[in-house]
C-alpha positions as CSV (number, residue, x, y, z in Angstrom):
1,X,204.8,105.5,229.4
2,X,204.1,102.3,227.3
3,X,201.7,100.3,230.0
4,X,199.4,103.5,229.6
5,X,199.1,103.3,226.2
6,X,198.2,100.4,226.7
7,X,195.2,100.5,228.6
8,X,194.6,103.7,226.2
9,X,194.2,101.0,223.2
10,X,192.3,98.8,225.4
11,X,189.9,101.2,226.2
12,X,189.4,102.3,222.8
13,X,189.3,98.5,221.3
14,X,186.3,98.0,223.8
15,X,184.7,101.1,223.1
16,X,184.9,100.5,219.9
17,X,183.3,96.8,219.7
18,X,181.2,98.4,222.3
19,X,179.7,100.4,220.0
20,X,178.9,98.1,217.0
21,X,178.5,94.6,219.4
22,X,175.2,95.6,221.9
23,X,173.0,94.4,219.6
24,X,172.9,91.0,218.4
25,X,172.0,87.5,219.3
26,X,173.2,87.3,222.9
27,X,174.4,83.9,221.6
28,X,176.8,82.8,224.7
29,X,174.4,83.9,227.2
30,X,171.8,81.8,225.4
31,X,174.1,79.0,225.2
32,X,173.9,79.5,229.6
33,X,170.3,80.1,229.9
34,X,169.7,76.4,228.0
35,X,172.7,74.9,230.2
36,X,170.3,76.1,232.8
37,X,167.1,75.1,231.1
38,X,168.3,71.1,230.8
39,X,170.3,70.4,234.3
40,X,167.1,69.9,236.0
41,X,163.7,69.8,235.3
42,X,162.5,71.2,238.2
43,X,161.5,74.4,238.8
44,X,163.3,75.5,242.4
45,X,166.5,73.7,241.5
46,X,166.6,75.9,237.9
47,X,166.3,78.6,240.2
48,X,168.4,78.1,242.5
49,X,170.7,76.9,239.8
50,X,170.5,80.4,237.7
51,X,171.7,82.0,241.1
52,X,174.3,80.5,241.6
53,X,175.6,80.9,237.9
54,X,174.8,84.0,238.4
55,X,178.4,85.0,237.6
56,X,178.2,83.1,235.0
57,X,175.7,85.2,233.1
58,X,177.4,87.9,233.9
59,X,180.4,86.7,232.1
60,X,178.5,85.5,229.3
61,X,176.5,88.6,228.7
62,X,179.7,90.3,228.9
63,X,181.4,88.2,226.1
64,X,178.4,88.2,223.8
65,X,178.0,92.3,224.5
66,X,182.2,92.8,223.6
67,X,183.0,90.3,221.6
68,X,180.7,87.7,220.0
69,X,177.7,90.5,219.1
70,X,181.1,92.8,217.7
71,X,181.9,90.1,215.6
72,X,178.1,89.3,214.5
73,X,178.3,93.0,213.7
74,X,181.1,92.6,211.3
75,X,181.0,90.0,209.8
76,X,177.0,89.8,209.2
77,X,177.5,86.3,211.3
78,X,177.4,85.0,214.4
79,X,180.1,82.5,215.4
80,X,178.1,80.9,218.2
81,X,175.0,80.1,217.0
82,X,176.1,81.0,212.6
83,X,172.7,82.2,212.6
84,X,172.4,86.0,210.7
85,X,173.4,89.5,212.3
86,X,170.0,90.7,214.0
87,X,171.2,93.9,212.2
88,X,170.2,92.9,209.5
89,X,166.6,91.9,210.3
90,X,164.3,93.1,207.8
91,X,161.4,95.0,209.4
92,X,158.9,97.4,209.1
93,X,160.9,100.7,210.5
94,X,158.9,104.2,211.8
95,X,162.4,106.0,210.2
96,X,163.6,105.7,206.8
97,X,167.2,105.6,206.0
98,X,167.4,103.5,202.7
99,X,165.8,104.3,200.1
100,X,165.4,100.3,199.3
């Protein structure tokens, strides 16, 4: 019975994280991409390296989505890039919610 409770807790935690973490800088994925571009100066080799690194891109994207972007959302700063949260960027909006 405790294993089932642990599974439910993990699913709820990941779900809550995903609801707040979907919008962010994707800084971890950007680091992988930067490495890919700096590793070699040939476009064909970069494309080949991208294919080899595709599992790493997947892991980095998942880490961004569920962990790093959620931290960015809740703290207002991305822990990888140290930049401000994307969701706080002032823009011209179609739907106004705030009075200010």
